[in-house]
N, C-alpha and C positions, 0 to 999 in steps of 0.2 A: 378291547372295545367295552363301553359301559353297559351295564344291565340296570336300567334306571326306571323302568316303567312296569308297574304291576296293576292288574285289574282286580281289585278286591271286592268288586260288586258282582262278580261272576256268579250266576245262580246254579250252574250245573253241578250236581253231585251224583256220584255213581252208586253209593250204597247208603243204607240207613245207619245212623250213628247209634240208635237204640233199637233193639228188637225184642219182642215178646216171643218166647219159645212156644209155638202153637201146636207142636206134635203131641197128640194125646194117646199115643201107643201105651197100652197097659203093661205093667210088669207081669211076668209069667204067673198064671193061676189066680190072678185077682179078678173078681167079678165085675161086670159092666154095671155101672150105677150112675144115675144122674143126680146132680146136687143143685139145690136152690139156696138162695140167700138165707132162708129161714133155718137151713141145716148147719150154718156156720158155727153157732154157739156149741152145738153138739160135737162137731168136729174138734173144736178147741178143747172141750172137756176130755175127749178121748186122747188127744195129742198130749195134754199135760199129764194124764194118768197112765198112759201105756208105756211098756218097756220097749226101748229101741230095738231089741232083738226079737220082738214078737211081730207076727204078721199083721196084727191090728194097727201098729204104728205105721208100717209101710202103706197099708190101705188108706189110712187117714191122710197121709202125705200125698198119696196119689190123687185122692179126691180134691184136695186143695190145689194141687198143680193143675188138674183138669179145669177147675173153676177159674183159674187165672189164665188159661190158655186161649182166651178170647181177647182180642185187641180192644179192651174196654177199660178206661181209667177208673170208672166207678167201681169195678170189681177189685182193682188194686186197693182203693181206699177202704172198701168193705173188709178185706182181709187185714189191712193195716189196723183197722179199728178193733181187731181181736187182740192186739198187743201180744203176739206170739213170737216176736223176733228173738227175744232172750231164750225162749225154749228151743227154737230152731238152731240158734248158735250153740247151745249146750249139746244138743243131739249131734250136730255136725262135728263138734270138737271131741266127742266121745271116742276114744281110741278103739273101743270094742264095737262101735256101731257098724253094721254091715255097709258095704259100699253102695248097695241099692238104696239104703236110707239116705246116705250122703248125696247121691245123685238127685234124688227127689227134692231134698232140701235146697241144693244148689240151683235146681230148676225153679223152685218157688221163689227163692230170693232173687234170681236173675229177672224174673218177671215183675217182682215188686220194684226192683231198681229201674225197670223200664218205664215206670210211671212218671209222675210229675217230679220236678226237682226236689220238692219237699219229701217225696217218697224215697228218692235216691239218697237224700241226706240221712233219713231215718235208718236206712240199711247201713250206711257208713258209720253212723253213731253207734249202731249195735255191734260193731266190731268185725264185720264180715270182710273188710278190705284186707287186713293182714291174714285172716283165716284162709281166704281164697288163694292168696299168694303162697302161703305155706302148702296148701293143697296141690298147687301146680308142681311143687318140688317133691311131692311124695312119689318117689319112683315106683313104689309098690302098688300105687293106685291104678285102676283101669283107665284106659284112654278116655272112656266116656265121662268119668268123673272129672278128670283134669280139663277136658273140653268144656264141660258145663261151668266149671270154675272160671275158665277164661272168658266164657260168655258173660258171666256175672261181672267180672272185672271190667270188661269193655263197656257194659251199661253204666257201671259206677263212674267211669272216667269221662262220660259224655260231656258233662257241663263244666268240667274242672281241669284246666291246664295244670293245676298243682297236683292233682291226682295222677295225671298222665306223667308228670315228672317223677312222682313217687314210684309209679310202676316201672319206670325206666331205671331209677337208681336202686330199687329193691331187688332187681334181677328178674322181675316178672316177665318183662318183654323178652329178655334173653331166653328164659325158660320156654316160653311158648314158641319162640323161633327155633330152638333146638328140637322141640317135639316135631315141628313141621319138617325140619331138615331130616330127622330120623325117618319120617314117613316117606319122604322123597327117596332117600337113599335105599330104603328097603324095597320099594316098588320099582324104582328105576333099575336096580340090579336084576330083579325078576323079569322085567320087560326086556332088558338087554339080553338075558340068557335065552329068552323065547325067540327073539327076532334076530339077534346079532347085528341089529342096526345101530349106527353110531348115535342116532337121535330117535329112539323108539317112541311110539305113542304109549303113554303111561295111563293105564286104566286100572280101576280098583273094582273087583267083583263084590267085595264085602260092603253092603249098604251102610253099616254102622261106621266103618272106617272112612267111607266116602263122605258121610255126614260130618264126621269129626274133622276131616281135611277142610271142608268148606267152612265150617264154623270157626276153626282155629285161624284160618286165613283172614276171615272177616274180623274176628276179635283182635287179631294182631294189627290189622290195618287201622282199627279204631284206636288202639292203644298208642300208635306212633304218630298220631296227629300232634301238631305243634301248639303254638299259642304261648310259649315261654321262651327262655333263652336256650333254644334247642342246640344251637351250634356248639355250645360249651360241652355238650354231651355226645359229640359226634361218634366217639368210639363205641358207645353203647348201642348205636343203631346198626353196627356192622352185622351182627348175627341175624337181625330181622331182615336186612337187605338181602343177604344170601338166601334166607328162607323164601322171600317173595320171588326172587328170580328162579328158584327151583320149583316153587308151587305152581307157577304159571305153566310149567311143562306138562302138568296133568291135563287131560282132555275134558275139562268141565268148564262151561262158560262162567258160572258164578265164581269159580276159583280164579279164572283169568281176571275178572272184573275186580275182585277183592285184592288180588295180588298186585295188579297194576295200580290200584288206588293207594295201596301201601307204599309201593315204590315211589309214586308221585309225592306222597307226604314226606318220605324220608329225604328225597332229593331237595325239597324245599327247606327242610329242617337244617340240612348241612351244606346249604348252597355255597357258603364262603369258606368251607373247610377243604383245603387241598389235601390235608392228611387223610381225610375220609376216602378220597378217590385213590390215594396211593395204597390204602389198606383194604379196600372193598374186595369182596369175593363175588364174582358173577358166574353163574352157570355158563359153561361154554356154549350151551345151546340156546341161551336167552336171545341172542341176536336174531337167530332164525325164527324163534317163537314170536318175537315182537313184529317181525315182518309178516308172519302169518296172521297175527291178530289184526293188523291193519287191512287185511284182505277179507275179514269176517263181515261181509256186507249185510248179512242177514240180521245182525244185532247192533243196534245203535249204541247200546250201553257198552258193549265190548269195544266198538270203535272209539267212543269218547274216552274210555279209560286208557286205551293204548295211545291215543293222540296226546293225552295229558302227560304220559310218560315221555313221549318223544319231545314234546314242547319243553319239558323240564330238563331233559338231557341236552337239548339243543342250545341252552343258554350257557353251557359249560365250555371250557377251553376245547379247542379242536382235538387235542390228543385224547381227552376224555370222551368226546363224542364218538370217536372212531372205535372205542372199546365196546360201544353199544350198537353201532350201525355203520353202514358204508353207503356209497352212492346209490346202491340198489333200493334204498328206502324211498327214493324219489318216485319209483314206479307206483306203489300203492298210494302215496300221498297225492300224486297227480290224479289218480282216479277219484280221490275224495274231495277234490275241489270242483268237480263237475256240478253243473246247475241242477242235476237230478238228485243230488244228495241233500240231506236235511241242512238247514242253515247253520245249526251249531256244529255239525260235522265239517262243513266247508270253512267256517270261521277258524276252527281249531287247526285244520290242515293247512290253511293259509298262514297261520301264526307259525307253525313248524317250518314252513318254507321260508318265511321271513327271517327266522333265526338262523336257518341253515345257509341263507344267502349273505351272511356276515362273515367276512374273512376268506382269504384265498384257501381253497382246498379242492380235492377231487370232487367233493359233493357240489361245490360252487361251479366248477367247470362243467360238470354233467348237467346241472340245472340250466346254465346259460346256453347249452346246446340242445336242450329239450324244448323245442319251439311249441310243441303242443301244450305243455304246462304254461309257458309264458303267454301263449295266446289266450288261454282260459283266464289267466290273471288279468291281462289287459282288458279282456271283455267285461270285467266287472266295473270298469270305469264309466259308470253312467248313473244318473240320479234314480234312486229307487222309485219304481212305479210311475215314471215319467218318460215321455218321448220328446225328442227335439221336433219343434213344430215345423211343418212344411209351409212354403217351399224353400225358405232360406235357411231353416234349421238354426235360427239365432236365439231361440228361447226354449226353455223346457216347459212342457204342459203336462199336467197329470193325466194318466189314463183313467178310463171309466171306473176301474176297480180300486183306485187308490183310496177312496173314502171308506171302502169296506175293510181295509187292512188294519189289523190291530197294531197299536203303537209298538208293542214288543217285537212284532215281526219286522216292521220298518226299521227299528233300531238294530236288529240283527243284520239287516241288509247294509246299513251304514257301517257296521263293524266289518263286514266282508270287504267293503270298499276301502276302509282304513287299512286292513291287513294287506290288500293288494297294493296300495300306495307304499306301504312299508317295504314290500318285496322289491318294487321298482326302485325306490330310493336306496335300498341297501345294495342292489346290483350296480347302480350308478356310482355309489361310493367305493365298492369293493373292486369292480372290474378295472382292468388296465385299459389304456386308450385303444389298443387293438381289440380287446374283447367288447368294449362299448361300441366301437365302430361296427363290429359284427352284429351286435344287438340291435343297433339302430337300423341296419340294413334289412334285417328280417322282420322288424316291427316298425315299419315306417309310419303307421297311423298313430303311434304313441303321442307325439307332440300335439296332434289335433285332438286326440281323445282327452288329454289333460286340459287343453284349452276349452273344449266343449263343456267340461264340468264347471269352469269358471263362469260360463254363461248363466249358471244358476247362482242366485244370491248366496255368497259364501256365509253370510251371517245367519242364514236359515239352516245351514248344515250343523251337525254336531261339532262342537268346537275342535276336538281332536282331528276330525276329518278335514276341516278347513285349514288348520295349521299344517297338516301333513300334505295336503294338496299343494299349497303354496310352496312348501319346502321342496317337494318333489319337482315342481316346475322350475324352481330356482336351481336345483342341482342338475337337472337335465340341461338347462341353458348353459351352465358353467361347463359341463362335460362336452356339449356340442361346440362351445367355443374352443375348448382344448384340442379337439380332434379335427376341426374344420380347417381345410387347407386354403379354401377360397371364400372365406366369409361364412357366416352362419345363417342359413335361410330361415331357421326357426324364428329368429328375432324379427325379421322383416314380416313374416306371416302374422305373428302375434301383434305387432304394431298395427298392421293393416286392419286386423280384425278388432282393434279397439281395446286392448288389454287394460290400459290405464282407466278407461271409463268403467269397465266391468269390475274393477277393484275398488271403485269409489265407495260402495256401501260398506266394505270392510274397513276402509280408512276412516269412515265416519262412525264406526261402531263403538268407539270409546274404549275398546280393549287394547291396551298398549302392546301386548304380545302379538296380536293379529295385525295391528297397525304397523308395527316395526317390520314384520315380514312382508307385508304388502308393499311398503315403501322400498324395501331392499330389492324385491323382485322387479318393481317398476324401474328403479334405477339401473338394474342390471340389463333389463330389456332395452331401455332407451340409451344405455351406454353413455350417459351424461348426468352427473349428479345434480347439477343445479339448473343448467340452461334449458334442457330439453323438456323436463317435466312441466306440465301446465300449472301446477301449484307449487308454492315454495316448500322446500324440504325442512326448513327450520334446522333442527339439530341432526338430521339424518346425514350421514357422511359415509365415505368409503370405509371408515373404521366401523361404523354401524353395520354396513353390509357384510364386512368380514366377520364381525361378531355374530351376526345372525347365522352366517354359514357355519361357524364353529358350533352352534347349538344344534345343527342338523346332523351331527355324527351318527353313524349307524349304531343301532342298539339291538340287544337281544332282550326279549321281554317274556314275562310269564303271566299265567292266570292263577289266581289263588282265592282263598276265602280268609276271613279274619282269624280263623283258628288253625290255619295251616302255616307251617314255617316258623322261623325265628321271629319272635315278637318285635325285636329291635329292627329287623329288616322291614317288617310290615309298617312299623311306625314311620320309618324313613320314606316309605312309599305313599303314605296317605296323601301327601300334597301332589302326587303325580298320578292320580287315578286315571285309568283309561276310560274310554266311553263304554 
């Protein structure tokens, strides 16, 4: 089945791409001291004249770091105006410099790189990119120093796919991944020995190690973002993928979010690489962890990050999907489409269900028998913030609060409708005649619910919704024809209620794609290509109807942004933007 639609206008992000390190904890035995802008020239003098092995140098660096530990770009510029990057580079590269000095410098440089793009470029021009990569590989260095170097590299890579490619090819991504795997393996073994549980809760008592775990997971997630020909480098993403599936087993929400975001990025980067899926290493406990994260109802960010992992997994072949999840995943997904959930959560959960409803599998069979989930899906088939007018319920009228709704909220409601239509269309495509007969029996209101939506002028709907609505009605009628033993009652009802007249605004819209689909549905309903329809068909023929049907093949779709995934895949999708 094709995977042809990508929404690259999606605004949801789980983590910041650049971060200023705002912790101002003092090194041991250094005095507390406030610093003002007027003090910067004095600090520069002492920095240039002090010996890196003297306490004075460490103190000056600490004060500069504290000055930069506020999220203010003007302070970044003020420190940049000191022109001390060359001195910082020399001190960091000094093989005799204490690790405490190097940590402070990496901290300062990371915060400078978190400024404006021109600040980031100045840090790159000063030579810190290869220096920090080398630092990662210094096995004798403390974890805190390597973690701060990773932080700096993630900030340096934010605006540049070329730098992210360089981090991949230089081994920086693999090195950070191996550090994370080492932390997991050490603490997993410790937790296992304490509890003897096959899937122990992994906690870290040491605050510094816990901080490094979170920072390294975040930094690695930033480094594996795409925006270039990522699929050519699929093999280099393998260590990072293993690291992310292991890091999510720690019991810390930020690590869950960062880890899931990294997994989502890698899945989009290697989407078309079957070799990646053959070689990937997944923690045996990740399937259970993913299920638990979808139950983390107290955190919207955790839910969104886990849902993006599921939606990206669900576009892959069925054998790959079952390495990550089984039919039990439908239980938490079903809870997340409830009207009580946030709109973005519902939309993402519905997208996951839509992808999982493509292709015969035990997941599809379970979904088709879960009438509660399908009831919630069908319940979404109504015009947002409108009611059908009484007594005849022939037109939609806005409710009183409609004018108070923000356009973004209304758009999210339409997206939920669109995903619900996709689920129904995919079920109609995937199900056997026996399954669809069972589906119709338990959801008898579906033909009327779809028809009621046509009572609203389809040209006023978002374009993707109008297209998907007409496609779904066409597919439903075709399926009903295939399974009906004594005629299709849906056809008679739709004719009686004036389907052809309701489609007239769409036929007059001037959009050829919409017009073509409306004529195809009209012809199918009236079961006569030329004589029955009240207006001449011109070039519309059975061939056109069949061609329209072929365009309605079930699809698996993903959500992404312009800097995630392989740039070639994104370029192909630009002409197929979702709503």
